[in-house]
LUMLUMDREN-674893 format. One record per atom (N, C-alpha, C): residue number from 0; residue in three letters; atom name; x, y, z. Coordinates in steps of 0.001 Angstrom, whole numbers. Example, Ala and Ser with C-alpha at 12.3 -4.5 7.8 and 13.67 -1.06 7.14 Angstrom:
2
<num 0&residuo ALA&atomo N&c1 13190&c2 -5690&c3 7800>
<num 0&residuo ALA&atomo CA&c1 12300&c2 -4500&c3 7800>
<num 0&residuo ALA&atomo C&c1 13200&c2 -3300&c3 7800>
<num 1&residuo SER&atomo N&c1 12850&c2 -2250&c3 7080>
<num 1&residuo SER&atomo CA&c1 13670&c2 -1060&c3 7140>
<num 1&residuo SER&atomo C&c1 12900&c2 30&c3 7870>
REM end
This chain:
72
<num 0&residuo UNK&atomo N&c1 1053&c2 -952&c3 -46>
<num 0&residuo UNK&atomo CA&c1 60&c2 -69&c3 -68>
<num 0&residuo UNK&atomo C&c1 897&c2 1193&c3 195>
<num 1&residuo UNK&atomo N&c1 424&c2 2274&c3 -987>
<num 1&residuo UNK&atomo CA&c1 1523&c2 3544&c3 -873>
<num 1&residuo UNK&atomo C&c1 1033&c2 4420&c3 454>
<num 2&residuo UNK&atomo N&c1 1947&c2 5270&c3 481>
<num 2&residuo UNK&atomo CA&c1 1786&c2 6160&c3 1805>
<num 2&residuo UNK&atomo C&c1 1580&c2 7408&c3 1163>
<num 3&residuo UNK&atomo N&c1 463&c2 8347&c3 1658>
<num 3&residuo UNK&atomo CA&c1 265&c2 9416&c3 962>
<num 3&residuo UNK&atomo C&c1 40&c2 10387&c3 2106>
<num 4&residuo UNK&atomo N&c1 1090&c2 11552&c3 1849>
<num 4&residuo UNK&atomo CA&c1 916&c2 12638&c3 2802>
<num 4&residuo UNK&atomo C&c1 -101&c2 13658&c3 2353>
<num 5&residuo UNK&atomo N&c1 -875&c2 14210&c3 3006>
<num 5&residuo UNK&atomo CA&c1 -1813&c2 15472&c3 2628>
<num 5&residuo UNK&atomo C&c1 -1626&c2 16657&c3 3346>
<num 6&residuo UNK&atomo N&c1 -1008&c2 17815&c3 2639>
<num 6&residuo UNK&atomo CA&c1 -1220&c2 19117&c3 3169>
<num 6&residuo UNK&atomo C&c1 -2163&c2 19852&c3 2638>
<num 7&residuo UNK&atomo N&c1 -2825&c2 20884&c3 3362>
<num 7&residuo UNK&atomo CA&c1 -4033&c2 21414&c3 3046>
<num 7&residuo UNK&atomo C&c1 -3942&c2 22975&c3 3770>
<num 8&residuo UNK&atomo N&c1 -3931&c2 23859&c3 2681>
<num 8&residuo UNK&atomo CA&c1 -3743&c2 25412&c3 3067>
<num 8&residuo UNK&atomo C&c1 -5050&c2 26008&c3 2544>
<num 9&residuo UNK&atomo N&c1 -5222&c2 27400&c3 2989>
<num 9&residuo UNK&atomo CA&c1 -6283&c2 28382&c3 2638>
<num 9&residuo UNK&atomo C&c1 -5469&c2 29433&c3 2402>
<num 10&residuo UNK&atomo N&c1 -5946&c2 30101&c3 1210>
<num 10&residuo UNK&atomo CA&c1 -4959&c2 31257&c3 851>
<num 10&residuo UNK&atomo C&c1 -6170&c2 32470&c3 450>
<num 11&residuo UNK&atomo N&c1 -6165&c2 33291&c3 1393>
<num 11&residuo UNK&atomo CA&c1 -7190&c2 34324&c3 1591>
<num 11&residuo UNK&atomo C&c1 -6536&c2 35448&c3 798>
<num 12&residuo UNK&atomo N&c1 -7094&c2 36058&c3 -415>
<num 12&residuo UNK&atomo CA&c1 -6856&c2 37266&c3 -919>
<num 12&residuo UNK&atomo C&c1 -8360&c2 37512&c3 -1487>
<num 13&residuo UNK&atomo N&c1 -8811&c2 38461&c3 -813>
<num 13&residuo UNK&atomo CA&c1 -10117&c2 38666&c3 -1227>
<num 13&residuo UNK&atomo C&c1 -11370&c2 37650&c3 -1558>
<num 14&residuo UNK&atomo N&c1 -10622&c2 36789&c3 -1832>
<num 14&residuo UNK&atomo CA&c1 -11326&c2 35576&c3 -2065>
<num 14&residuo UNK&atomo C&c1 -10568&c2 34174&c3 -1471>
<num 15&residuo UNK&atomo N&c1 -11687&c2 33041&c3 -1184>
<num 15&residuo UNK&atomo CA&c1 -10724&c2 31910&c3 -673>
<num 15&residuo UNK&atomo C&c1 -10343&c2 31033&c3 -1572>
<num 16&residuo UNK&atomo N&c1 -9254&c2 30447&c3 -1407>
<num 16&residuo UNK&atomo CA&c1 -8742&c2 29385&c3 -2430>
<num 16&residuo UNK&atomo C&c1 -8112&c2 28344&c3 -1738>
<num 17&residuo UNK&atomo N&c1 -8680&c2 27140&c3 -2213>
<num 17&residuo UNK&atomo CA&c1 -8346&c2 25930&c3 -1180>
<num 17&residuo UNK&atomo C&c1 -7276&c2 25199&c3 -1793>
<num 18&residuo UNK&atomo N&c1 -6093&c2 25159&c3 -1310>
<num 18&residuo UNK&atomo CA&c1 -4669&c2 24489&c3 -2114>
<num 18&residuo UNK&atomo C&c1 -4545&c2 23046&c3 -1343>
<num 19&residuo UNK&atomo N&c1 -4858&c2 21884&c3 -1798>
<num 19&residuo UNK&atomo CA&c1 -4517&c2 20492&c3 -1234>
<num 19&residuo UNK&atomo C&c1 -3147&c2 20107&c3 -2058>
<num 20&residuo UNK&atomo N&c1 -2249&c2 19650&c3 -1187>
<num 20&residuo UNK&atomo CA&c1 -785&c2 19277&c3 -1940>
<num 20&residuo UNK&atomo C&c1 -412&c2 17878&c3 -987>
<num 21&residuo UNK&atomo N&c1 -159&c2 16998&c3 -1951>
<num 21&residuo UNK&atomo CA&c1 234&c2 15395&c3 -1268>
<num 21&residuo UNK&atomo C&c1 1167&c2 15004&c3 -1903>
<num 22&residuo UNK&atomo N&c1 1771&c2 13901&c3 -1298>
<num 22&residuo UNK&atomo CA&c1 2643&c2 13179&c3 -2451>
<num 22&residuo UNK&atomo C&c1 2471&c2 11527&c3 -2414>
<num 23&residuo UNK&atomo N&c1 2380&c2 11339&c3 -3691>
<num 23&residuo UNK&atomo CA&c1 1820&c2 9687&c3 -3914>
<num 23&residuo UNK&atomo C&c1 2966&c2 9185&c3 -4057>
<num 24&residuo UNK&atomo N&c1 3369&c2 8124&c3 -3229>
<num 24&residuo UNK&atomo CA&c1 4451&c2 7315&c3 -3184>
<num 24&residuo UNK&atomo C&c1 4184&c2 6341&c3 -4286>
<num 25&residuo UNK&atomo N&c1 3454&c2 5850&c3 -4488>
<num 25&residuo UNK&atomo CA&c1 3079&c2 5126&c3 -5658>
<num 25&residuo UNK&atomo C&c1 3393&c2 5480&c3 -7241>
<num 26&residuo UNK&atomo N&c1 3193&c2 6728&c3 -7363>
<num 26&residuo UNK&atomo CA&c1 3407&c2 7527&c3 -8656>
<num 26&residuo UNK&atomo C&c1 4788&c2 8258&c3 -8454>
<num 27&residuo UNK&atomo N&c1 5366&c2 8497&c3 -7471>
<num 27&residuo UNK&atomo CA&c1 6453&c2 9160&c3 -7079>
<num 27&residuo UNK&atomo C&c1 6230&c2 10538&c3 -7324>
<num 28&residuo UNK&atomo N&c1 4939&c2 11305&c3 -7309>
<num 28&residuo UNK&atomo CA&c1 4579&c2 12640&c3 -7639>
<num 28&residuo UNK&atomo C&c1 4279&c2 13266&c3 -6754>
<num 29&residuo UNK&atomo N&c1 4675&c2 14564&c3 -6529>
<num 29&residuo UNK&atomo CA&c1 3794&c2 15492&c3 -5726>
<num 29&residuo UNK&atomo C&c1 2554&c2 15790&c3 -6536>
<num 30&residuo UNK&atomo N&c1 1499&c2 16128&c3 -6117>
<num 30&residuo UNK&atomo CA&c1 240&c2 16267&c3 -6654>
<num 30&residuo UNK&atomo C&c1 -747&c2 17428&c3 -5613>
<num 31&residuo UNK&atomo N&c1 -1463&c2 18006&c3 -6647>
<num 31&residuo UNK&atomo CA&c1 -2154&c2 19284&c3 -6053>
<num 31&residuo UNK&atomo C&c1 -3190&c2 19389&c3 -6832>
<num 32&residuo UNK&atomo N&c1 -4254&c2 20344&c3 -5837>
<num 32&residuo UNK&atomo CA&c1 -5558&c2 20739&c3 -6534>
<num 32&residuo UNK&atomo C&c1 -5719&c2 22169&c3 -5991>
<num 33&residuo UNK&atomo N&c1 -6473&c2 22858&c3 -6879>
<num 33&residuo UNK&atomo CA&c1 -6496&c2 24107&c3 -6513>
<num 33&residuo UNK&atomo C&c1 -8019&c2 24657&c3 -6322>
<num 34&residuo UNK&atomo N&c1 -9062&c2 25106&c3 -5597>
<num 34&residuo UNK&atomo CA&c1 -10386&c2 25306&c3 -5887>
<num 34&residuo UNK&atomo C&c1 -10568&c2 26951&c3 -5652>
<num 35&residuo UNK&atomo N&c1 -11344&c2 27366&c3 -6506>
<num 35&residuo UNK&atomo CA&c1 -11750&c2 29035&c3 -5884>
<num 35&residuo UNK&atomo C&c1 -13175&c2 28789&c3 -5396>
<num 36&residuo UNK&atomo N&c1 -13130&c2 29004&c3 -4127>
<num 36&residuo UNK&atomo CA&c1 -14416&c2 29302&c3 -3262>
<num 36&residuo UNK&atomo C&c1 -15655&c2 30098&c3 -4112>
<num 37&residuo UNK&atomo N&c1 -15230&c2 31096&c3 -4526>
<num 37&residuo UNK&atomo CA&c1 -16017&c2 31994&c3 -5215>
<num 37&residuo UNK&atomo C&c1 -16624&c2 31519&c3 -6452>
<num 38&residuo UNK&atomo N&c1 -15956&c2 30636&c3 -7219>
<num 38&residuo UNK&atomo CA&c1 -16207&c2 29953&c3 -8441>
<num 38&residuo UNK&atomo C&c1 -16185&c2 28363&c3 -8376>
<num 39&residuo UNK&atomo N&c1 -17408&c2 27668&c3 -7966>
<num 39&residuo UNK&atomo CA&c1 -17263&c2 26367&c3 -7620>
<num 39&residuo UNK&atomo C&c1 -17011&c2 25473&c3 -8749>
<num 40&residuo UNK&atomo N&c1 -17435&c2 26047&c3 -10108>
<num 40&residuo UNK&atomo CA&c1 -17285&c2 25245&c3 -11072>
<num 40&residuo UNK&atomo C&c1 -15446&c2 25398&c3 -11723>
<num 41&residuo UNK&atomo N&c1 -14578&c2 26135&c3 -10838>
<num 41&residuo UNK&atomo CA&c1 -13531&c2 26154&c3 -11376>
<num 41&residuo UNK&atomo C&c1 -12448&c2 25050&c3 -10268>
<num 42&residuo UNK&atomo N&c1 -11711&c2 24449&c3 -10633>
<num 42&residuo UNK&atomo CA&c1 -10519&c2 23773&c3 -10236>
<num 42&residuo UNK&atomo C&c1 -9540&c2 23561&c3 -11115>
<num 43&residuo UNK&atomo N&c1 -8402&c2 23523&c3 -10409>
<num 43&residuo UNK&atomo CA&c1 -7056&c2 23347&c3 -11290>
<num 43&residuo UNK&atomo C&c1 -6356&c2 22520&c3 -10562>
<num 44&residuo UNK&atomo N&c1 -5684&c2 21441&c3 -11295>
<num 44&residuo UNK&atomo CA&c1 -4728&c2 20492&c3 -10403>
<num 44&residuo UNK&atomo C&c1 -3390&c2 20203&c3 -11249>
<num 45&residuo UNK&atomo N&c1 -2436&c2 19369&c3 -10791>
<num 45&residuo UNK&atomo CA&c1 -1243&c2 18917&c3 -11322>
<num 45&residuo UNK&atomo C&c1 -336&c2 18148&c3 -10437>
<num 46&residuo UNK&atomo N&c1 555&c2 17746&c3 -11176>
<num 46&residuo UNK&atomo CA&c1 1551&c2 16859&c3 -10600>
<num 46&residuo UNK&atomo C&c1 2812&c2 17144&c3 -11091>
<num 47&residuo UNK&atomo N&c1 3973&c2 16898&c3 -10155>
<num 47&residuo UNK&atomo CA&c1 5296&c2 17076&c3 -10604>
<num 47&residuo UNK&atomo C&c1 6290&c2 16039&c3 -9459>
<num 48&residuo UNK&atomo N&c1 7458&c2 15838&c3 -9893>
<num 48&residuo UNK&atomo CA&c1 8171&c2 14593&c3 -9428>
<num 48&residuo UNK&atomo C&c1 8890&c2 15353&c3 -8009>
<num 49&residuo UNK&atomo N&c1 9192&c2 16816&c3 -8299>
<num 49&residuo UNK&atomo CA&c1 9864&c2 17623&c3 -7377>
<num 49&residuo UNK&atomo C&c1 9141&c2 18620&c3 -6623>
<num 50&residuo UNK&atomo N&c1 9104&c2 18709&c3 -5004>
<num 50&residuo UNK&atomo CA&c1 8260&c2 19667&c3 -4516>
<num 50&residuo UNK&atomo C&c1 8188&c2 21021&c3 -4909>
<num 51&residuo UNK&atomo N&c1 9329&c2 21466&c3 -5014>
<num 51&residuo UNK&atomo CA&c1 9667&c2 23132&c3 -5758>
<num 51&residuo UNK&atomo C&c1 8913&c2 23386&c3 -6836>
<num 52&residuo UNK&atomo N&c1 8879&c2 22212&c3 -7670>
<num 52&residuo UNK&atomo CA&c1 8473&c2 22513&c3 -9126>
<num 52&residuo UNK&atomo C&c1 6716&c2 22351&c3 -8828>
<num 53&residuo UNK&atomo N&c1 6507&c2 21616&c3 -8069>
<num 53&residuo UNK&atomo CA&c1 4999&c2 21599&c3 -7902>
<num 53&residuo UNK&atomo C&c1 4423&c2 22733&c3 -7325>
<num 54&residuo UNK&atomo N&c1 5071&c2 23387&c3 -6332>
<num 54&residuo UNK&atomo CA&c1 4746&c2 24828&c3 -5759>
<num 54&residuo UNK&atomo C&c1 4639&c2 25818&c3 -6706>
<num 55&residuo UNK&atomo N&c1 5607&c2 25958&c3 -7442>
<num 55&residuo UNK&atomo CA&c1 6097&c2 26861&c3 -8461>
<num 55&residuo UNK&atomo C&c1 4701&c2 26581&c3 -9396>
<num 56&residuo UNK&atomo N&c1 4062&c2 25616&c3 -9307>
<num 56&residuo UNK&atomo CA&c1 2820&c2 25481&c3 -10492>
<num 56&residuo UNK&atomo C&c1 1744&c2 26060&c3 -9935>
<num 57&residuo UNK&atomo N&c1 1836&c2 25796&c3 -8552>
<num 57&residuo UNK&atomo CA&c1 663&c2 26324&c3 -7710>
<num 57&residuo UNK&atomo C&c1 821&c2 27965&c3 -7762>
<num 58&residuo UNK&atomo N&c1 1791&c2 28271&c3 -7618>
<num 58&residuo UNK&atomo CA&c1 1863&c2 30019&c3 -7333>
<num 58&residuo UNK&atomo C&c1 1637&c2 30167&c3 -8573>
<num 59&residuo UNK&atomo N&c1 2213&c2 30040&c3 -9823>
<num 59&residuo UNK&atomo CA&c1 1791&c2 30427&c3 -11035>
<num 59&residuo UNK&atomo C&c1 335&c2 30385&c3 -11317>
<num 60&residuo UNK&atomo N&c1 -173&c2 29019&c3 -11137>
<num 60&residuo UNK&atomo CA&c1 -1840&c2 28922&c3 -11149>
<num 60&residuo UNK&atomo C&c1 -2380&c2 30108&c3 -10328>
<num 61&residuo UNK&atomo N&c1 -2158&c2 30399&c3 -9077>
<num 61&residuo UNK&atomo CA&c1 -2677&c2 31515&c3 -8292>
<num 61&residuo UNK&atomo C&c1 -2725&c2 32674&c3 -8681>
<num 62&residuo UNK&atomo N&c1 -1403&c2 33153&c3 -9197>
<num 62&residuo UNK&atomo CA&c1 -1355&c2 34256&c3 -9973>
<num 62&residuo UNK&atomo C&c1 -2336&c2 34320&c3 -11220>
<num 63&residuo UNK&atomo N&c1 -2226&c2 33513&c3 -12003>
<num 63&residuo UNK&atomo CA&c1 -2814&c2 33432&c3 -13259>
<num 63&residuo UNK&atomo C&c1 -4697&c2 33740&c3 -12900>
<num 64&residuo UNK&atomo N&c1 -5121&c2 32670&c3 -11991>
<num 64&residuo UNK&atomo CA&c1 -6477&c2 33027&c3 -11531>
<num 64&residuo UNK&atomo C&c1 -6607&c2 34107&c3 -11005>
<num 65&residuo UNK&atomo N&c1 -5832&c2 35082&c3 -10380>
<num 65&residuo UNK&atomo CA&c1 -5991&c2 36515&c3 -9746>
<num 65&residuo UNK&atomo C&c1 -6062&c2 37467&c3 -11002>
<num 66&residuo UNK&atomo N&c1 -5036&c2 37416&c3 -12061>
<num 66&residuo UNK&atomo CA&c1 -5095&c2 38197&c3 -12728>
<num 66&residuo UNK&atomo C&c1 -6550&c2 38147&c3 -13748>
<num 67&residuo UNK&atomo N&c1 -6950&c2 36662&c3 -13857>
<num 67&residuo UNK&atomo CA&c1 -8033&c2 36572&c3 -14498>
<num 67&residuo UNK&atomo C&c1 -9328&c2 37382&c3 -14017>
<num 68&residuo UNK&atomo N&c1 -9129&c2 37390&c3 -12585>
<num 68&residuo UNK&atomo CA&c1 -10348&c2 37872&c3 -11355>
<num 68&residuo UNK&atomo C&c1 -10133&c2 39435&c3 -11865>
<num 69&residuo UNK&atomo N&c1 -9115&c2 39791&c3 -12014>
<num 69&residuo UNK&atomo CA&c1 -9010&c2 41341&c3 -11961>
<num 69&residuo UNK&atomo C&c1 -9533&c2 42411&c3 -13450>
<num 70&residuo UNK&atomo N&c1 -9092&c2 41248&c3 -14456>
<num 70&residuo UNK&atomo CA&c1 -9895&c2 41886&c3 -15650>
<num 70&residuo UNK&atomo C&c1 -11257&c2 41589&c3 -16095>
<num 71&residuo UNK&atomo N&c1 -12049&c2 40761&c3 -14981>
<num 71&residuo UNK&atomo CA&c1 -13274&c2 40591&c3 -15477>
<num 71&residuo UNK&atomo C&c1 -14399&c2 41902&c3 -14692>
REM end
């Protein structure tokens, strides 16, 4: 059985975004999901073998989502 560690964060910038981050030992990947509480139809996800790369993907995705919200 593979071991999975789950980390959960809440990012509050005028809106709440939920970030779930975990390591899948069976896939040897850091996996993540990002949900925007103000738009329940919007969810992003990804995976990378290295934590730093996964966190960079999350940061880039959050910045992109915030830019899209500002332009609306």
